[in-house]
C-alpha positions as CSV (number, residue, x, y, z in Angstrom):
1,X,-229.9,90.0,118.4
2,X,-226.5,89.6,116.9
3,X,-226.9,88.7,113.2
4,X,-223.9,88.7,110.9
5,X,-224.1,91.3,108.0
6,X,-224.1,88.6,105.4
7,X,-227.4,87.2,106.6
8,X,-228.8,90.8,107.0
9,X,-228.1,91.3,103.2
10,X,-229.7,87.9,102.4
11,X,-232.8,88.8,104.4
12,X,-233.2,92.2,102.7
13,X,-232.7,90.6,99.3
14,X,-235.4,88.0,100.0
15,X,-237.8,90.8,101.1
16,X,-237.2,92.8,97.9
17,X,-237.7,89.7,95.7
18,X,-240.9,88.8,97.5
19,X,-242.2,92.4,97.2
20,X,-241.6,92.4,93.4
21,X,-243.3,89.0,93.0
22,X,-246.3,90.1,95.0
23,X,-246.5,93.3,92.9
24,X,-246.4,91.2,89.7
25,X,-249.2,88.9,90.9
26,X,-251.4,91.8,91.9
27,X,-250.8,93.4,88.4
28,X,-251.7,90.2,86.6
29,X,-254.8,89.5,88.7
30,X,-256.3,92.9,88.1
31,X,-257.4,91.7,84.6
32,X,-255.0,93.8,82.6
33,X,-252.3,92.2,80.4
34,X,-249.1,91.3,82.4
35,X,-246.3,93.5,81.3
36,X,-243.6,90.8,81.8
37,X,-245.4,88.2,79.6
38,X,-245.0,88.2,75.8
39,X,-248.0,88.8,73.6
40,X,-249.6,85.6,72.4
41,X,-248.7,84.8,68.8
42,X,-251.3,83.9,66.2
43,X,-250.5,80.8,64.2
44,X,-247.9,82.0,61.7
45,X,-247.2,80.8,58.2
46,X,-244.3,78.4,58.1
47,X,-240.9,79.9,57.2
48,X,-240.0,76.8,55.3
49,X,-242.3,74.1,53.9
50,X,-241.1,70.9,52.2
51,X,-243.8,68.5,50.9
52,X,-243.1,64.9,49.7
53,X,-239.3,65.2,49.5
54,X,-237.4,62.5,47.7
55,X,-233.6,62.1,47.6
56,X,-231.6,59.3,46.0
57,X,-227.9,58.6,45.8
58,X,-227.3,56.2,43.0
59,X,-229.3,53.1,43.9
60,X,-229.7,54.2,47.5
61,X,-232.9,56.0,48.5
62,X,-232.0,58.4,51.4
63,X,-235.3,60.2,51.8
64,X,-238.7,59.1,50.4
65,X,-242.0,61.0,50.8
66,X,-240.9,63.3,53.7
67,X,-242.7,66.5,54.6
68,X,-241.6,69.2,57.1
69,X,-242.7,72.7,58.2
70,X,-240.5,75.1,60.1
71,X,-242.2,77.9,62.0
72,X,-240.6,81.1,63.4
73,X,-240.0,81.1,67.1
74,X,-240.3,84.0,69.5
75,X,-238.0,83.8,72.4
76,X,-238.4,85.5,75.7
77,X,-236.8,85.2,79.1
78,X,-239.9,83.3,80.3
79,X,-239.7,80.6,77.5
80,X,-236.0,80.2,76.6
81,X,-234.0,77.4,77.9
82,X,-230.4,77.7,79.0
83,X,-227.8,76.1,76.7
84,X,-224.4,75.6,78.1
85,X,-221.3,74.5,76.2
86,X,-219.7,71.4,77.5
87,X,-216.0,71.6,78.5
88,X,-213.5,70.0,76.2
């Protein structure tokens, strides 16, 4: 069988990736905590809490009775989204 070297490298890479994924599935199904997954977070206290905010500019009411809570975020490679800058 005459297979170009490029496709040989692709095949070897696919086998390695598949072996790693199978190993991770076996580790996670054994009942122990998966090493690649972040620890679950308990419900944290908000970093910032604003209750019943009111802002007025002269006779114009900009904000009336607004409440907001901002919580800390834990980023991991499994939960982060990719943000790309748009070309100008």
